[in-house]
N, C-alpha and C positions, 0 to 999 in steps of 0.2 A: 079484634078477634084473636082468640088464643086457642091453641091445640096442644095436646100432649102426645108425644110419641110413645109407643109401647116398648121401645128399645133406647138405651142411652146413646148419646151422640157419638162417643168414641166407637162403641160396638157397631152402630149402624154404618158409620163411615168405613170401618174396617171390613165389614161384610158386604158392602155395596160392590157388586160385580156385574159384568155383562152376562145376562142370562138370556139365551136364545131359545131354550126349550120352555115354552109357556102354553097354557091353555085358558079357557074361559071360566073355569071352575074356581072362581075367587070367593073368599069368605068376607072380604072387605066391602062395605056398603058403598054405594054411589055417593052418599052423604059424606062419608069419611074421605073418599078420594077428592071430593069437592073441597073439603076443609083443608086438606093437604096442599092442593094447588093454590087456593086462595091465600093461605098462610105464606107460601113461598113467594108469591107475587107481592104480598104486602110488606114482607120483612127482609127480603133479599136486597142488599144495597146496589146502588148504581151511581155512576159518576155524576156529580152536580145534582144528586137526587133526581135525576132526569126521568126515572120510572118508565123507561122505554119498552120494557118487556110486555109482550102480549101473548097469552097462552090460550090455546083452544084444546079442549079435551073431547075426544071422539070415543064413543062406545057403541055397542050394538051394531046396527046396520051401518051407521056412519063409520065406525072403525073398519068394518069389512070393506066398505066402499073405498076407503083411502087406499087399502092395499090392492084392490082391484084396479084402481086408477094407476097406481105405481107399477103394477104388473104389466098392464097393457102398454103404458108409456115406455117401459124398458124393453118390452117385446118388440115394439116398432123400431127402437133404436138398434137392437141386436140384429134384426133382419133374419137372414137365413142361418145364422150361426146357432150353435147348440145353446138352448135356453134352459136346460135341465137344472143346472146348479142354481141359477137365478130364480127359477120357479120354486124350487125347494125352499130357498131363503124367504121368498115372498109368502109362501104358505105358512112358514113358521111364525112370521109376524102376524099374519091374519088370524092364526090360531089363538092369539092372545085375546084379552078382555077389552083392551082399549089402547088408545095412542094419545100421547100429549104432543101437540104441535107447538113449537117454540118460534115465535115471531119477534121482530124488533120494529118499532114504529119509526120509520125513516123520516117522517115529517118532523118529529121532535129532534132527531139528530141534526137535520138540516137547519132547523130553527136555532139550535145551540151553536152551530157553526157560524151562523150569521151574527149572533149576539156576541160570541167570543171568538173573533176571527184569528187571534193569535194561537188558539188551540184547535183550529178548524180540522187539521189533519188527524188529530187525536180522537175526535168524537166517534168516528166509525169504529176505531180500535176499542175505545171504551165501551161502546154499545155491544160489541162482540164479547168482551170480557164480562159484562153484566149478564148477557145471555148464558154464558158458560156457568156463572154462579147459580142462576136459576135452574139450569139443567141439573147441576150437582145437588142442589137443595131438594128438588122434586124427586130425583133418582134415589137419594139417600133416605128420604122420608118414605117412599114406596117400599124400599128395602126394609125399613124399620117395621112396616106393617106386614111383612112376610110376602111381599109381591116381588116378582122378578121383572127386570126391565133391561133394555139395551138402548144405545143411542145410535140413530141412523141419520144419514145425510143424502137424501134423494133430491134435494133442491140443487139447482134450480129447475131440473127437468120436469118436475111435477107441479111447479108453482102456479102456472096458469089454470090448470084443471082444478087444483085445490081451491084457489081463490074463487073460481066460478062456482064450484059445487057448494061451498059453504058461505058464499057472499062475504068474502074477506076483503077489507079495505085495500085499495091499491097501494097505499103507503106502508103496509105491513109487509116486512121482508121475512120470508121463511128461512129459519136458521137450522132447525133440526127436528127430527121426529123420534119419539120415545115410545115404542110399543111395550106394553106391560101386561102381566097376567099372573096366573098361578104358576110358580116354577115347578117344572117336572123333570128338569135336568139341572144338576148342579154345575157350577163353574169349576174348571180345573185349578190346579195349584198355580199361584201367581208368583213369578220371580221378581225379586227386588234388587236393584243396583245398590251398592254400598252407600249408606247414608253419608259417610265421610267424604264421598266424591260429590255429594249433592247439596250438602248443607254446611255452612260455615258459621262460626261464632267468634266474635271479637269483643274484647272488653278494654 
């Protein structure tokens, strides 16, 4: 499967930002979103070519349901404390068009640990690294299509309800949630630390 981004790679990566102001008024088709996610899963690398990433895309009522679940779970955890700020944040995510759920298949990770015992401690680390790459690829590709997104981590508090609601296999570990939609608020200026403090070249 091949897909072509509407923005070149450098520009898309540069413009990828955390966008919290989003709505459901997107011009990108569901077919195109499906192409993006499937392309990311097929071509993003993983250690030992383990292909542990599992992605679930929620839109429509399913997307709204996710953030209702998250809202109620957090409300119970907060108890009598002020929930206003959290409610506003949940509402902003729910206002979007969809959410990509990023999982890792722990059954594969455990199998690799058994097969290659000398690397056993590293496979969970490599699994998380692979998930991070998938997140970046999807995020950047969504940005290239003119969509805004952000990365959230309400796991593990929502894990059980999410798995129950969408019949997610028990061995899939939820890593992150990426709400996306039509951007209605632009990100602020980003500050960068000096590159000479972060990158070295030797010859």
